[in-house]
Backbone as CSV, one residue per row, in Angstrom:
resi,resn,N_x,N_y,N_z,CA_x,CA_y,CA_z,C_x,C_y,C_z
1,UNK,-10.069,5.815,-3.604,-9.805,4.423,-3.893,-9.210,3.775,-2.646
2,UNK,-9.679,2.586,-2.288,-9.141,1.879,-1.126,-7.783,1.291,-1.485
3,UNK,-7.003,0.972,-0.464,-5.685,0.388,-0.703,-5.871,-1.014,-1.272
4,UNK,-5.140,-1.275,-2.352,-5.182,-2.586,-2.971,-3.862,-2.833,-3.676
5,UNK,-3.562,-4.096,-3.931,-2.332,-4.416,-4.650,-2.569,-4.193,-6.137
6,UNK,-1.490,-4.129,-6.872,-1.625,-3.967,-8.320,-2.371,-5.136,-8.941
7,UNK,-2.196,-6.317,-8.376,-2.873,-7.501,-8.907,-4.386,-7.388,-8.770
8,UNK,-4.857,-6.610,-7.791,-6.292,-6.457,-7.586,-6.886,-5.348,-8.454
9,UNK,-6.036,-4.501,-9.032,-6.528,-3.377,-9.834,-6.956,-3.837,-11.217
10,UNK,-7.948,-3.147,-11.731,-8.311,-3.373,-13.124,-7.288,-2.649,-13.986
11,UNK,-7.286,-2.948,-15.254,-6.341,-2.288,-16.154,-6.583,-0.780,-16.165
12,UNK,-7.830,-0.357,-16.111,-8.164,1.071,-16.081,-7.645,1.752,-14.823
13,UNK,-7.777,1.083,-13.674,-7.272,1.646,-12.423,-5.752,1.769,-12.448
14,UNK,-5.087,0.749,-13.010,-3.632,0.791,-13.114,-3.194,1.943,-14.018
15,UNK,-3.849,2.085,-15.165,-3.520,3.173,-16.082,-3.721,4.527,-15.412
16,UNK,-4.808,4.667,-14.643,-5.069,5.926,-13.935,-3.978,6.194,-12.904
17,UNK,-3.512,5.151,-12.212,-2.436,5.289,-11.233,-1.164,5.805,-11.908
18,UNK,-0.827,5.227,-13.047,0.367,5.652,-13.780,0.198,7.092,-14.260
19,UNK,-0.978,7.424,-14.780,-1.234,8.801,-15.244,-1.083,9.802,-14.104
20,UNK,-1.610,9.462,-12.924,-1.479,10.362,-11.765,-0.016,10.529,-11.363
21,UNK,0.725,9.445,-11.445,2.153,9.528,-11.127,2.864,10.468,-12.104
22,UNK,2.572,10.335,-13.369,3.210,11.190,-14.374,2.852,12.646,-14.132
23,UNK,1.594,12.913,-13.812,1.169,14.295,-13.542,1.892,14.859,-12.321
24,UNK,2.022,14.055,-11.245,2.727,14.516,-10.039,4.180,14.829,-10.354
25,UNK,4.819,13.948,-11.113,6.230,14.149,-11.444,6.406,15.388,-12.315
26,UNK,5.458,15.611,-13.220,5.556,16.750,-14.125,5.352,18.074,-13.403
27,UNK,4.600,18.066,-12.309,4.331,19.312,-11.587,5.266,19.514,-10.403
28,UNK,6.239,18.619,-10.236,7.238,18.815,-9.202,6.841,18.356,-7.816
29,UNK,5.851,17.483,-7.681,5.443,16.992,-6.362,6.262,15.791,-5.911
30,UNK,7.292,15.509,-6.594,8.130,14.362,-6.232,7.935,13.226,-7.213
31,UNK,8.907,12.352,-7.230,8.863,11.236,-8.160,8.832,9.921,-7.404
32,UNK,8.191,8.945,-8.018,8.227,7.591,-7.476,9.612,7.037,-7.801
33,UNK,10.306,6.500,-6.829,11.628,5.930,-7.130,11.520,4.861,-8.214
34,UNK,12.482,4.842,-9.114,12.476,3.899,-10.229,12.333,2.463,-9.749
35,UNK,13.042,2.115,-8.680,12.991,0.750,-8.150,11.566,0.371,-7.738
36,UNK,10.860,1.291,-7.092,9.484,1.035,-6.663,8.583,0.869,-7.877
37,UNK,8.743,1.739,-8.874,7.922,1.659,-10.087,8.076,0.295,-10.748
38,UNK,9.326,-0.160,-10.941,9.535,-1.435,-11.622,9.102,-2.624,-10.773
39,UNK,9.229,-2.528,-9.454,8.702,-3.585,-8.587,7.190,-3.703,-8.756
40,UNK,6.509,-2.571,-8.785,5.053,-2.578,-8.971,4.675,-3.092,-10.355
41,UNK,5.432,-2.679,-11.359,5.157,-3.132,-12.720,5.340,-4.639,-12.842
42,UNK,6.413,-5.182,-12.263,6.634,-6.627,-12.316,5.547,-7.385,-11.559
43,UNK,5.089,-6.833,-10.449,3.999,-7.453,-9.688,2.752,-7.528,-10.560
44,UNK,2.480,-6.459,-11.283,1.308,-6.402,-12.166,1.414,-7.442,-13.291
45,UNK,2.567,-7.528,-13.905,2.773,-8.485,-15.000,2.668,-9.913,-14.476
46,UNK,3.281,-10.194,-13.338,3.254,-11.546,-12.771,1.833,-11.966,-12.413
47,UNK,1.017,-11.028,-11.955,-0.356,-11.351,-11.570,-1.186,-11.762,-12.779
48,UNK,-0.823,-11.247,-13.945,-1.571,-11.564,-15.157,-1.073,-12.827,-15.847
49,UNK,0.092,-13.329,-15.411,0.674,-14.511,-16.035,-0.140,-15.751,-15.690
50,UNK,-0.187,-16.656,-16.637,-0.877,-17.915,-16.411,0.126,-18.913,-15.853
51,UNK,-0.273,-20.177,-15.755,0.633,-21.157,-15.177,1.894,-21.280,-16.030
52,UNK,2.997,-21.637,-15.403,4.280,-21.643,-16.116,4.380,-22.736,-17.164
53,UNK,5.226,-22.488,-18.140,5.602,-23.492,-19.131,6.971,-23.995,-18.698
54,UNK,7.077,-25.278,-18.456,8.345,-25.854,-18.009,9.187,-26.256,-19.213
55,UNK,10.462,-25.903,-19.163,11.377,-26.207,-20.252,12.465,-27.151,-19.755
56,UNK,12.686,-28.230,-20.511,13.806,-29.125,-20.226,14.955,-28.701,-21.120
57,UNK,16.147,-28.612,-20.541,17.325,-28.189,-21.295,18.329,-29.338,-21.257
58,UNK,18.799,-29.727,-22.447,19.774,-30.814,-22.542,20.894,-30.396,-23.490
59,UNK,22.036,-31.013,-23.306,23.159,-30.816,-24.216,23.320,-32.112,-24.990
60,UNK,23.169,-32.014,-26.313,23.283,-33.185,-27.177,24.349,-32.868,-28.224
61,UNK,25.450,-33.625,-28.189,26.557,-33.390,-29.127,26.975,-31.926,-29.165
62,UNK,27.217,-31.339,-28.006,27.640,-29.936,-27.859,26.609,-28.930,-28.350
63,UNK,25.351,-29.337,-28.485,24.281,-28.424,-28.880,23.232,-28.380,-27.778
64,UNK,22.742,-27.199,-27.528,21.696,-27.011,-26.534,20.353,-27.371,-27.166
65,UNK,19.587,-28.222,-26.492,18.268,-28.617,-26.989,17.251,-28.334,-25.892
66,UNK,16.250,-27.528,-26.228,15.216,-27.140,-25.265,13.908,-27.796,-25.681
67,UNK,13.216,-28.376,-24.704,11.942,-29.031,-24.961,10.906,-28.490,-23.981
68,UNK,9.747,-28.110,-24.499,8.665,-27.583,-23.675,7.765,-28.716,-23.211
69,UNK,7.172,-28.560,-22.019,6.270,-29.599,-21.513,4.893,-29.550,-22.168
70,UNK,4.597,-28.467,-22.882,3.315,-28.360,-23.589,3.391,-27.205,-24.566
71,UNK,2.446,-27.179,-25.492,2.391,-26.081,-26.459,1.579,-24.932,-25.901
72,UNK,2.058,-23.735,-26.141,1.365,-22.518,-25.749,1.350,-21.626,-26.979
73,UNK,0.211,-21.026,-27.280,0.033,-20.259,-28.508,1.124,-19.272,-28.843
74,UNK,1.540,-18.437,-27.908,2.506,-17.388,-28.236,3.937,-17.738,-27.826
75,UNK,4.175,-18.997,-27.448,5.526,-19.449,-27.104,5.849,-20.652,-27.979
76,UNK,6.922,-20.517,-28.775,7.349,-21.613,-29.655,8.776,-21.973,-29.273
77,UNK,9.007,-23.262,-29.019,10.327,-23.751,-28.640,10.814,-24.673,-29.741
78,UNK,12.054,-24.392,-30.243,12.628,-25.226,-31.301,14.141,-25.219,-31.152
79,UNK,14.711,-26.402,-30.925,16.169,-26.497,-30.776,16.645,-25.659,-29.607
80,UNK,17.439,-24.631,-29.910,17.946,-23.743,-28.859,17.289,-22.359,-28.932
81,UNK,16.148,-22.271,-29.609,15.447,-21.002,-29.764,14.079,-21.030,-29.096
82,UNK,13.716,-19.894,-28.524,12.389,-19.722,-27.941,11.811,-18.450,-28.538
83,UNK,10.655,-18.569,-29.189,9.958,-17.419,-29.741,8.810,-17.065,-28.807
84,UNK,8.807,-15.818,-28.332,7.764,-15.338,-27.437,7.230,-14.047,-28.042
85,UNK,6.031,-14.122,-28.614,5.484,-12.942,-29.275,6.417,-12.490,-30.381
86,UNK,6.884,-11.264,-30.296,7.777,-10.710,-31.312,9.253,-10.892,-30.956
87,UNK,9.529,-11.617,-29.876,10.910,-11.775,-29.421,11.431,-13.171,-29.740
88,UNK,12.677,-13.225,-30.209,13.353,-14.491,-30.509,14.540,-14.614,-29.562
89,UNK,14.469,-15.581,-28.652,15.545,-15.821,-27.693,16.372,-16.999,-28.182
90,UNK,17.664,-16.779,-28.369,18.564,-17.836,-28.805,19.514,-18.130,-27.651
91,UNK,19.435,-19.342,-27.123,20.287,-19.732,-26.007,21.497,-20.480,-26.532
92,UNK,22.677,-20.141,-25.993,23.910,-20.765,-26.419,24.688,-21.210,-25.195
93,UNK,25.459,-22.243,-25.361,26.313,-22.708,-24.283,27.498,-21.753,-24.155
94,UNK,27.813,-21.388,-22.938,28.949,-20.503,-22.686,30.123,-21.333,-22.185
95,UNK,31.281,-21.050,-22.717,32.490,-21.688,-22.219,32.513,-23.197,-22.367
96,UNK,32.102,-23.723,-23.534,32.146,-25.178,-23.755,33.601,-25.596,-23.890
97,UNK,33.989,-26.526,-23.059,35.378,-27.012,-23.084,35.577,-27.935,-24.268
98,UNK,36.631,-27.701,-25.021,36.983,-28.554,-26.159,38.051,-29.537,-25.690
99,UNK,37.773,-30.828,-25.759,38.729,-31.842,-25.290,39.341,-32.551,-26.474
């Protein structure tokens, strides 16, 4: 295989790369440093990401209100909550001063 970035690899090539790494580690040929593995994994995920969804964040009467610039199928924004797939992110204000 020629040298290529993770973004250029097909999903099958990436899976084969990970499988080869696991086999090398299991047989004692050395391990890929964790930092390198996660850097490569994040590069792969970022390459597959589509254009960003911009979120406006406002404080209204001591409540956080998030507004999305557009609707995206697997991202739902409501009040101070963001639903992404199976994950529910609840954002809260930290250290709100009471006057």
